[in-house]
KOLDRENPA-70704 format. One record per residue: x, y, z of N, C-alpha, C in turn. Coordinates in steps of 0.001 Angstrom, whole numbers, padded with zeros to 6 digits, always signed. Layout:
N
XYZXYZXYZ/...
***
This chain:
71
+055077+042219+115155+055038+040879+114646+053645+040297+114868/+053047+039766+113810+051719+039185+113946+051814+037671+113903/+050954+037058+114652+050930+035594+114675+050249+035075+113417/+050789+034021+112863+050158+033439+111678+048909+032675+112112/+047873+032690+111265+046644+031987+111647+046888+030484+111723/+046212+029857+112653+046344+028410+112799+045560+027713+111692/+046061+026581+111209+045301+025841+110198+044015+025295+110804/+043004+025204+109965+041719+024682+110420+041877+023220+110793/+041366+022843+111933+041397+021441+112328+040045+020828+112034/+040092+019655+111455+038856+018969+111108+038830+017614+111775/+037637+017183+112097+037497+015846+112677+037706+014821+111562/+038073+013592+111905+038255+012554+110881+037012+012335+110037/+035825+012501+110614+034592+012330+109845+034466+013396+108765/+034861+014606+109048+034777+015679+108066+035743+015447+106917/+036949+014947+107192+037920+014701+106146+037448+013613+105196/+036805+012602+105710+036337+011498+104888+035230+011947+103949/+034393+012877+104372+033261+013286+103556+033634+014259+102446/+034851+014806+102454+035252+015714+101392+035352+014961+100077/+035049+015662+099007+035163+015068+097688+036621+015049+097255/+037036+014001+096553+038412+013957+096080+038647+015026+095007/+039877+015490+094920+040242+016499+093932+040852+015796+092719/+040416+016156+091517+040997+015620+090295+042250+016418+089991/+043371+015730+089856+044657+016372+089594+045254+015796+088320/+046154+016554+087691+046764+016154+086424+048279+016201+086528/+048940+015302+085804+050403+015244+085787+050833+014562+084491/+052050+014852+084074+052627+014119+082957+053182+012806+083482/+052913+011709+082797+053393+010396+083218+054909+010426+083327/+055434+009873+084407+056874+009851+084639+057609+008952+083651/+056909+008006+083044+057559+007086+082118+057413+007520+080659/+056180+007830+080213+055976+008108+078783+055574+009545+078482/+055267+010347+079500+054945+011752+079303+053490+012057+078984/+052648+011056+078869+051222+011264+078591+050578+012029+079738/+049707+012996+079415+048982+013723+080453+047930+012789+081044/+047998+012574+082359+047053+011679+083028+046387+012405+084189/+045176+011974+084496+044416+012533+085610+044412+011522+086748/+044328+012028+087955+044267+011152+089118+043417+011776+090197/+043187+011049+091257+042431+011549+092398+043383+011818+093540/+043420+013057+093980+044247+013463+095119+045725+013082+094959/+046250+013208+093751+047672+012959+093543+048061+011502+093386/+047103+010633+093155+047387+009219+092914+047076+008926+091453/+048079+008406+090743+047967+008285+089294+048266+006879+088801/+047673+006538+087653+047976+005313+086918+047838+005652+085438/+048879+005374+084655+048873+005688+083227+048302+004508+082440/+047284+004763+081653+046690+003692+080853+047522+003411+079607/+048452+004311+079262+049278+004111+078079+050415+003123+078303/+051148+003292+079398+052333+002454+079619+052263+001619+080895/+051271+001869+081747+051116+001075+082961+051819+001630+084193/+052464+002796+084071+053138+003392+085224+052116+003774+086288/+052458+003521+087556+051611+003878+088695+052505+004516+089753/+052061+005662+090307+052873+006248+091380+052561+005570+092711/+053467+005726+093646+053309+005142+094977+052098+005770+095668/+051251+004976+096298+050023+005485+096918+050302+006505+098012/+051480+006435+098631+051816+007373+099700+052124+008775+099179/+052248+008941+097864+052536+010245+097281+051281+011102+097114/+050132+010602+097526+048892+011351+097410+048899+012615+098251/+047952+013499+097973+047880+014796+098641+047327+014730+100053/+046592+013691+100370+046061+013524+101725+045905+012031+102000/+045788+011658+103253+045693+010231+103585+044443+009594+102991/+044549+008328+102688+043389+007596+102194+042401+007396+103337/+041109+007381+103029+040131+007134+104092+040252+005690+104580/+039962+005493+105840+040011+004150+106394+038731+003406+106041/+038848+002111+105889+037681+001288+105588+036769+001246+106803/+035514+001260+106542+034538+001151+107625+033823-000176+107491/+033714-000870+108578+033003-002153+108571+031520-001903+108667/+030778-002592+107833+029320-002503+107922+028848-003675+108771/+028021-003355+109714+027493-004403+110575+026094-004779+110096/+025835-006063+110081+024514-006516+109706+023694-006753+110966/+022404-006659+110840+021510-006782+111988+021467-008197+112544/+021768-009205+111702+021627-010588+112173+022960-011232+112530/+023953-010475+112988+025221-011078+113418+025037-011705+114789/+025742-012793+115005+025605-013475+116301+026840-013322+117137/
***
């Protein structure tokens, strides 16, 4: 019996820097072929939008930009 290889672990910074993957699906409402980023879709034909949690990976977290003149 051989051990299965462990999945690669990445730091959160590495995951954020990856480019999003363009994916395609038929619209659940009207059947139009639509493209999305990482499994998140919106149909321009009928307005259908899938739930954001159905994406292929978590959304990146917002980063606050700090300005030099904050008090």
